[in-house]
N, CA, C and O atoms as a MOPAC input file, in Angstrom:
PM7 MOZYME 1SCF
protein

 N     25.23400 1    36.35200 1    33.03600 1
 C     24.38000 1    35.18900 1    33.17300 1
 C     23.20100 1    35.43100 1    34.10400 1
 O     22.32900 1    34.57000 1    34.21700 1
 N     23.15400 1    36.51900 1    34.73800 1
 C     22.02700 1    36.76600 1    35.63100 1
 C     22.24400 1    36.12900 1    36.98900 1
 O     23.29800 1    35.55400 1    37.25900 1
 N     21.25700 1    36.23300 1    37.82300 1
 C     21.36000 1    35.69100 1    39.18700 1
 C     20.22200 1    34.71700 1    39.45400 1
 O     19.52200 1    34.83000 1    40.46000 1
 N     20.04000 1    33.75900 1    38.54700 1
 C     18.96400 1    32.78700 1    38.70400 1
 C     19.22400 1    31.90000 1    39.91500 1
 O     20.30900 1    31.33900 1    40.06000 1
 N     18.23900 1    31.77900 1    40.76800 1
 C     18.36000 1    30.96000 1    41.97800 1
 C     17.49700 1    29.70400 1    41.87000 1
 O     17.00600 1    29.19700 1    42.87900 1
 N     17.31400 1    29.20800 1    40.66200 1
 C     16.50300 1    28.01400 1    40.47200 1
 C     17.19500 1    27.11700 1    39.44700 1
 O     18.09000 1    27.54400 1    38.71800 1
 N     16.76000 1    25.89000 1    39.41600 1
 C     17.38100 1    24.93200 1    38.50300 1
 C     16.59900 1    24.88200 1    37.19100 1
 O     15.37700 1    25.02600 1    37.17800 1
 N     17.31500 1    24.67700 1    36.10100 1
 C     16.65800 1    24.54000 1    34.80700 1
 C     16.74500 1    23.10300 1    34.29500 1
 O     16.10300 1    22.75900 1    33.30200 1
 N     17.52200 1    22.27600 1    34.95700 1
 C     17.62900 1    20.85700 1    34.64500 1
 C     17.01200 1    20.09500 1    35.80600 1
 O     17.36800 1    20.33400 1    36.96000 1
 N     16.09800 1    19.18600 1    35.52100 1
 C     15.28200 1    18.56700 1    36.56600 1
 C     16.10700 1    17.82400 1    37.62100 1
 O     15.71200 1    17.77100 1    38.78600 1
 N     17.25000 1    17.24700 1    37.22300 1
 C     18.07500 1    16.51500 1    38.19600 1
 C     19.27500 1    17.34900 1    38.67100 1
 O     20.18700 1    16.82900 1    39.31500 1
 N     19.25800 1    18.62900 1    38.34900 1
 C     20.36400 1    19.49800 1    38.72700 1
 C     20.00300 1    20.42400 1    39.86300 1
 O     18.93800 1    20.30700 1    40.46800 1
 N     20.90900 1    21.35200 1    40.14800 1
 C     20.66800 1    22.30200 1    41.23300 1
 C     20.91100 1    23.74700 1    40.79900 1
 O     20.75300 1    24.66700 1    41.60200 1
 N     21.29600 1    23.95800 1    39.52800 1
 C     21.61900 1    25.30000 1    39.04600 1
 C     20.88600 1    25.60800 1    37.74600 1
 O     20.29700 1    24.73000 1    37.11600 1
 N     20.93900 1    26.86400 1    37.37100 1
 C     20.45100 1    27.30400 1    36.07100 1
 C     21.55300 1    27.01500 1    35.05500 1
 O     22.62000 1    27.62800 1    35.09900 1
 N     21.29300 1    26.07700 1    34.13900 1
 C     22.30900 1    25.73000 1    33.13800 1
 C     21.85200 1    26.05400 1    31.71700 1
 O     22.62900 1    25.90400 1    30.77400 1
 N     20.60700 1    26.49700 1    31.54900 1
 C     20.07900 1    26.80600 1    30.22400 1
 C     19.90200 1    28.30900 1    30.07200 1
 O     19.26600 1    28.96100 1    30.90000 1
 N     20.47000 1    28.84200 1    29.01300 1
 C     20.42500 1    30.27500 1    28.76100 1
 C     20.05000 1    30.53100 1    27.31900 1
 O     20.13400 1    29.63400 1    26.48000 1
 N     19.64000 1    31.74500 1    27.03100 1
 C     19.32000 1    32.17400 1    25.68700 1
 C     20.28100 1    33.30100 1    25.33500 1
 O     20.35800 1    34.30200 1    26.04700 1
 N     21.00600 1    33.14100 1    24.24900 1
 C     21.96200 1    34.15100 1    23.81700 1
 C     21.45500 1    34.82800 1    22.55400 1
 O     21.00500 1    34.15800 1    21.62400 1
 N     21.52600 1    36.14800 1    22.51800 1
 C     21.12400 1    36.91800 1    21.33900 1
 C     22.18000 1    37.97000 1    21.05700 1
 O     22.96500 1    38.33300 1    21.93300 1
 N     22.19200 1    38.45200 1    19.82500 1
 C     23.14400 1    39.50700 1    19.46600 1
 C     22.64400 1    40.85200 1    19.98800 1
 O     21.46400 1    41.00400 1    20.30600 1
 N     23.53200 1    41.80500 1    20.07200 1
 C     23.19000 1    43.15400 1    20.54700 1
 C     22.10500 1    43.78700 1    19.69400 1
 O     21.28200 1    44.54700 1    20.20400 1
 N     22.09300 1    43.48000 1    18.38200 1
 C     21.11900 1    44.07900 1    17.47800 1
 C     19.69000 1    43.62100 1    17.78200 1
 O     18.74000 1    44.34400 1    17.48100 1
 N     19.52400 1    42.45600 1    18.36100 1
 C     18.19200 1    41.91900 1    18.64100 1
 C     17.64300 1    42.41100 1    19.98700 1
 O     16.42900 1    42.40100 1    20.19100 1
 N     18.50200 1    42.83500 1    20.89100 1
 C     18.06800 1    43.23800 1    22.23200 1
 C     16.89800 1    44.22300 1    22.25500 1
 O     15.97900 1    44.03400 1    23.05300 1
 N     16.88600 1    45.27200 1    21.41300 1
 C     15.75400 1    46.21000 1    21.47400 1
 C     14.40800 1    45.58600 1    21.09100 1
 O     13.36100 1    46.12400 1    21.45300 1
 N     14.41600 1    44.47100 1    20.37300 1
 C     13.17600 1    43.83300 1    19.92200 1
 C     12.62100 1    42.83100 1    20.93400 1
 O     11.52800 1    42.30100 1    20.73100 1
 N     13.34300 1    42.56300 1    22.00800 1
 C     12.86700 1    41.60300 1    23.00900 1
 C     11.79800 1    42.26000 1    23.87300 1
 O     12.03100 1    43.30600 1    24.48000 1
 N     10.62400 1    41.63600 1    23.92200 1
 C      9.51500 1    42.14400 1    24.72000 1
 C      9.38000 1    41.40300 1    26.03800 1
 O      8.97700 1    41.99500 1    27.03900 1
 N      9.70700 1    40.12800 1    26.05500 1
 C      9.62400 1    39.32500 1    27.27800 1
 C     10.42000 1    38.04500 1    27.05300 1
 O     10.60800 1    37.60400 1    25.91900 1
 N     10.87700 1    37.46500 1    28.14200 1
 C     11.54600 1    36.16700 1    28.07700 1
 C     11.50600 1    35.55500 1    29.47000 1
 O     11.32500 1    36.26100 1    30.46200 1
 N     11.67100 1    34.26700 1    29.53500 1
 C     11.65200 1    33.63100 1    30.83200 1
 C     11.60400 1    32.11600 1    30.74900 1
 O     11.69500 1    31.52900 1    29.67100 1
 N     11.46200 1    31.50900 1    31.89400 1
 C     11.39500 1    30.06200 1    32.03100 1
 C     10.00500 1    29.67700 1    32.52800 1
 O      9.37000 1    30.42800 1    33.26800 1
 N      9.54500 1    28.51300 1    32.11800 1
 C      8.26100 1    27.98900 1    32.58000 1
 C      8.52100 1    26.79900 1    33.49400 1
 O      9.63300 1    26.27200 1    33.51700 1
 N      7.52100 1    26.36900 1    34.24200 1
 C      7.70700 1    25.21300 1    35.12700 1
 C      8.01000 1    23.93600 1    34.33700 1
 O      7.63400 1    23.81000 1    33.17100 1
 N      8.68200 1    23.01200 1    34.97900 1
 C      8.93200 1    21.70900 1    34.36500 1
 C      7.60200 1    21.09800 1    33.93300 1
 O      6.58200 1    21.27200 1    34.60000 1
 N      7.62500 1    20.38900 1    32.82200 1
 C      6.46100 1    19.66200 1    32.28700 1
 C      5.27100 1    20.56200 1    31.96600 1
 O      4.13800 1    20.08200 1    31.93200 1
 N      5.49500 1    21.84500 1    31.73200 1
 C      4.40300 1    22.77500 1    31.41200 1
 C      3.73800 1    22.41500 1    30.08700 1
 O      2.51200 1    22.32600 1    30.02300 1
 N      4.52400 1    22.20600 1    29.02500 1
 C      3.96100 1    21.91000 1    27.70800 1
 C      4.39000 1    20.55500 1    27.16700 1
 O      3.73800 1    20.00700 1    26.27800 1
 N      5.45500 1    20.02300 1    27.68300 1
 C      5.94300 1    18.72200 1    27.23800 1
 C      6.69500 1    18.06400 1    28.37300 1
 O      7.16400 1    18.73400 1    29.29300 1
 N      6.80900 1    16.76100 1    28.30600 1
 C      7.53000 1    16.01700 1    29.33700 1
 C      9.00500 1    16.04500 1    28.97200 1
 O      9.40100 1    15.48300 1    27.95000 1
 N      9.80000 1    16.67300 1    29.77000 1
 C     11.22100 1    16.77500 1    29.49400 1
 C     12.00200 1    17.00100 1    30.77000 1
 O     11.42400 1    17.16800 1    31.84400 1
 N     13.32000 1    17.00500 1    30.64600 1
 C     14.14000 1    17.17700 1    31.83900 1
 C     14.73300 1    18.58800 1    31.95800 1
 O     15.59300 1    18.83200 1    32.80400 1
 N     14.27000 1    19.51600 1    31.10500 1
 C     14.67300 1    20.92300 1    31.20000 1
 C     13.42800 1    21.79700 1    31.24300 1
 O     12.38200 1    21.42500 1    30.71200 1
 N     13.54400 1    22.95700 1    31.87700 1
 C     12.43100 1    23.91400 1    31.88300 1
 C     12.28400 1    24.50000 1    30.48200 1
 O     13.28600 1    24.76700 1    29.82000 1
 N     11.04800 1    24.70300 1    30.01900 1
 C     10.87100 1    25.41900 1    28.75200 1
 C     11.36800 1    26.85600 1    28.90300 1
 O     11.15000 1    27.49200 1    29.93400 1
 N     12.02500 1    27.35000 1    27.88300 1
 C     12.55600 1    28.71000 1    27.85000 1
 C     11.88200 1    29.42800 1    26.69100 1
 O     11.80600 1    28.87900 1    25.59200 1
 N     11.39300 1    30.64500 1    26.91200 1
 C     10.70800 1    31.36400 1    25.83100 1
 C     11.26700 1    32.76700 1    25.67400 1
 O     11.85300 1    33.33700 1    26.59500 1
 N     11.06700 1    33.30400 1    24.47700 1
 C     11.41000 1    34.69500 1    24.19000 1
 C     10.32700 1    35.25400 1    23.27200 1
 O     10.00200 1    34.64900 1    22.25000 1
 N      9.77800 1    36.39100 1    23.62900 1
 C      8.78900 1    37.08900 1    22.80300 1
 C      9.50200 1    38.23900 1    22.11100 1
 O     10.12800 1    39.07900 1    22.75700 1
 N      9.39800 1    38.26600 1    20.78500 1
 C     10.08900 1    39.28300 1    19.99900 1
 C      9.09700 1    40.17500 1    19.27900 1
 O      8.02300 1    39.72800 1    18.87400 1
 N      9.45600 1    41.42700 1    19.12200 1
 C      8.69000 1    42.34300 1    18.29500 1
 C      9.13400 1    42.07500 1    16.85900 1
 O     10.15100 1    42.60200 1    16.40700 1
 N      8.36600 1    41.25600 1    16.14800 1
 C      8.76500 1    40.85600 1    14.80000 1
 C      8.69100 1    42.01200 1    13.81100 1
 O      9.43600 1    42.03400 1    12.83100 1
 N      7.81300 1    42.95900 1    14.05100 1
 C      7.75900 1    44.12300 1    13.16700 1
 C      9.07200 1    44.89900 1    13.25000 1
 O      9.58700 1    45.36700 1    12.23400 1
 N      9.60600 1    45.03300 1    14.45500 1
 C     10.87500 1    45.73300 1    14.63600 1
 C     12.02000 1    44.96200 1    13.95600 1
 O     12.92200 1    45.56400 1    13.37400 1
 N     11.97000 1    43.63800 1    14.03600 1
 C     13.03600 1    42.81900 1    13.45100 1
 C     12.94700 1    42.69300 1    11.94100 1
 O     13.95800 1    42.79600 1    11.24600 1
 N     11.73900 1    42.47100 1    11.42700 1
 C     11.58200 1    42.10700 1    10.02500 1
 C     10.83500 1    43.12600 1     9.17800 1
 O     10.70300 1    42.93900 1     7.96900 1
 N     10.34700 1    44.19300 1     9.78300 1
 C      9.57900 1    45.16700 1     9.03500 1
 C      8.08900 1    44.86900 1     9.12500 1
 O      7.68200 1    43.91600 1     9.78900 1
 N      7.28500 1    45.67300 1     8.46500 1
 C      5.83800 1    45.55600 1     8.62000 1
 C      5.17800 1    44.69700 1     7.55500 1
 O      4.00800 1    44.34500 1     7.70300 1
 N      5.87500 1    44.35100 1     6.49900 1
 C      5.24500 1    43.58800 1     5.42200 1
 C      5.13300 1    42.11800 1     5.80500 1
 O      6.12900 1    41.47800 1     6.14400 1
 N      3.92100 1    41.59300 1     5.75100 1
 C      3.68400 1    40.18600 1     6.05500 1
 C      3.84900 1    39.35800 1     4.78600 1
 O      3.50400 1    39.80600 1     3.69200 1
 N      4.37400 1    38.15600 1     4.93800 1
 C      4.50700 1    37.25000 1     3.81000 1
 C      3.14800 1    36.65600 1     3.47800 1
 O      2.43800 1    36.16800 1     4.35700 1
 N      2.79900 1    36.70200 1     2.21100 1
 C      1.53400 1    36.12800 1     1.77100 1
 C      1.67600 1    34.61600 1     1.67200 1
 O      2.65000 1    34.12000 1     1.10500 1
 N      0.72200 1    33.88900 1     2.21300 1
 C      0.71300 1    32.44000 1     2.12900 1
 C     -0.21000 1    32.05000 1     0.99000 1
 O     -1.35500 1    32.50100 1     0.94500 1
 N      0.26500 1    31.21600 1     0.06100 1
 C     -0.60100 1    30.82700 1    -1.06000 1
 C     -1.76900 1    29.98400 1    -0.58300 1
 O     -1.68800 1    29.35600 1     0.47200 1
 N     -2.86000 1    29.96000 1    -1.35100 1
 C     -3.99900 1    29.10900 1    -0.98300 1
 C     -3.57000 1    27.65100 1    -0.88700 1
 O     -2.59100 1    27.25100 1    -1.51800 1
 N     -4.28500 1    26.86100 1    -0.11300 1
 C     -3.94400 1    25.45400 1     0.10400 1
 C     -3.70600 1    24.68700 1    -1.19000 1
 O     -2.74800 1    23.92200 1    -1.30200 1
 N     -4.57600 1    24.89600 1    -2.15300 1
 C     -4.49000 1    24.12000 1    -3.39400 1
 C     -3.22400 1    24.42800 1    -4.17900 1
 O     -2.84900 1    23.64500 1    -5.05100 1
 N     -2.56400 1    25.52600 1    -3.90500 1
 C     -1.35500 1    25.89400 1    -4.63700 1
 C     -0.07300 1    25.52200 1    -3.89000 1
 O      1.02400 1    25.74000 1    -4.40500 1
 N     -0.19600 1    24.97000 1    -2.69800 1
 C      0.98200 1    24.58800 1    -1.92700 1
 C      1.48300 1    23.23000 1    -2.37000 1
 O      0.70000 1    22.30500 1    -2.58200 1
 N      2.78600 1    23.11900 1    -2.50700 1
 C      3.36500 1    21.85500 1    -2.93900 1
 C      3.37600 1    20.82300 1    -1.82600 1
 O      3.37700 1    21.16900 1    -0.64500 1
 N      3.38500 1    19.56400 1    -2.20800 1
 C      3.43100 1    18.48100 1    -1.23400 1
 C      4.16400 1    17.32900 1    -1.87500 1
 O      3.89900 1    16.99100 1    -3.02900 1
 N      5.08400 1    16.72000 1    -1.14700 1
 C      5.72700 1    15.55900 1    -1.71300 1
 C      6.13200 1    14.60900 1    -0.61800 1
 O      6.50600 1    15.02000 1     0.48000 1
 N      6.05300 1    13.33300 1    -0.92800 1
 C      6.27100 1    12.30400 1     0.07900 1
 C      6.71900 1    11.02100 1    -0.60000 1
 O      6.40800 1    10.78000 1    -1.76700 1
 N      7.44500 1    10.21000 1     0.13400 1
 C      7.82200 1     8.88900 1    -0.37600 1
 C      6.67300 1     7.90000 1    -0.23100 1
 O      6.69800 1     6.82300 1    -0.82700 1
 N      5.67500 1     8.26000 1     0.55200 1
 C      4.49400 1     7.42200 1     0.75800 1
 C      3.40700 1     7.91200 1    -0.20400 1
 O      2.57600 1     8.74000 1     0.17000 1
 N      3.41100 1     7.41000 1    -1.42400 1
 C      2.51200 1     7.94800 1    -2.45100 1
 C      1.04500 1     7.84800 1    -2.06700 1
 O      0.26000 1     8.71600 1    -2.44900 1
 N      0.65200 1     6.83500 1    -1.33500 1
 C     -0.75500 1     6.73200 1    -0.92600 1
 C     -1.15700 1     7.89300 1    -0.01800 1
 O     -2.31800 1     8.30100 1    -0.01100 1
 N     -0.20300 1     8.42600 1     0.74500 1
 C     -0.50400 1     9.55800 1     1.61200 1
 C     -0.73000 1    10.83300 1     0.79800 1
 O     -1.53900 1    11.67700 1     1.18400 1
 N     -0.02500 1    10.98000 1    -0.32100 1
 C     -0.21300 1    12.14600 1    -1.17900 1
 C     -1.64600 1    12.15700 1    -1.70700 1
 O     -2.30500 1    13.19700 1    -1.71500 1
 N     -2.11900 1    10.99600 1    -2.14800 1
 C     -3.48400 1    10.89600 1    -2.65300 1
 C     -4.48600 1    11.23900 1    -1.54700 1
 O     -5.42800 1    11.99800 1    -1.77800 1
 N     -4.28900 1    10.68600 1    -0.35800 1
 C     -5.18700 1    10.99100 1     0.75500 1
 C     -5.16700 1    12.47400 1     1.08600 1
 O     -6.21800 1    13.07400 1     1.31200 1
 N     -3.99300 1    13.06300 1     1.11600 1
 C     -3.85300 1    14.47800 1     1.45400 1
 C     -4.54900 1    15.36500 1     0.42400 1
 O     -5.31800 1    16.25400 1     0.78800 1
 N     -4.28100 1    15.12600 1    -0.85300 1
 C     -4.90300 1    15.97300 1    -1.87500 1
 C     -6.41600 1    15.77200 1    -1.90700 1
 O     -7.15600 1    16.70300 1    -2.22700 1
 N     -6.87500 1    14.58700 1    -1.58500 1
 C     -8.31900 1    14.35000 1    -1.52100 1
 C     -8.96600 1    15.21200 1    -0.43000 1
 O    -10.06400 1    15.73200 1    -0.62700 1
 N     -8.30500 1    15.36400 1     0.69800 1
 C     -8.83200 1    16.17400 1     1.80900 1
 C     -8.80100 1    17.67000 1     1.49900 1
 O     -9.55300 1    18.43900 1     2.09800 1
 N     -7.94400 1    18.08900 1     0.57300 1
 C     -7.87900 1    19.50300 1     0.20800 1
 C     -9.10400 1    19.94000 1    -0.57400 1
 O     -9.50200 1    21.10300 1    -0.50100 1
 N     -9.70000 1    19.03200 1    -1.31400 1
 C    -10.81000 1    19.40600 1    -2.19800 1
 C    -12.14800 1    19.31000 1    -1.49100 1
 O    -13.18500 1    19.59000 1    -2.09200 1

């Protein structure tokens, strides 16, 4: 668990939030850590991050994203579908 000497819960006194990964992922970890409270959002826990070498994990081939006009969209709010498709053109 490490030797964290800081709290990760705003009303607590200890590090209670951890990130667990499998042994196979360890070589792909480039950085990880905790950020100050309220750094990116208002919450009662410190943000926790992990930077991964995605090429090492998933290979070098990037997934192609289709053009906007070819992406599907569906909603129960039919008026929003019309507004959305209008903004695409």
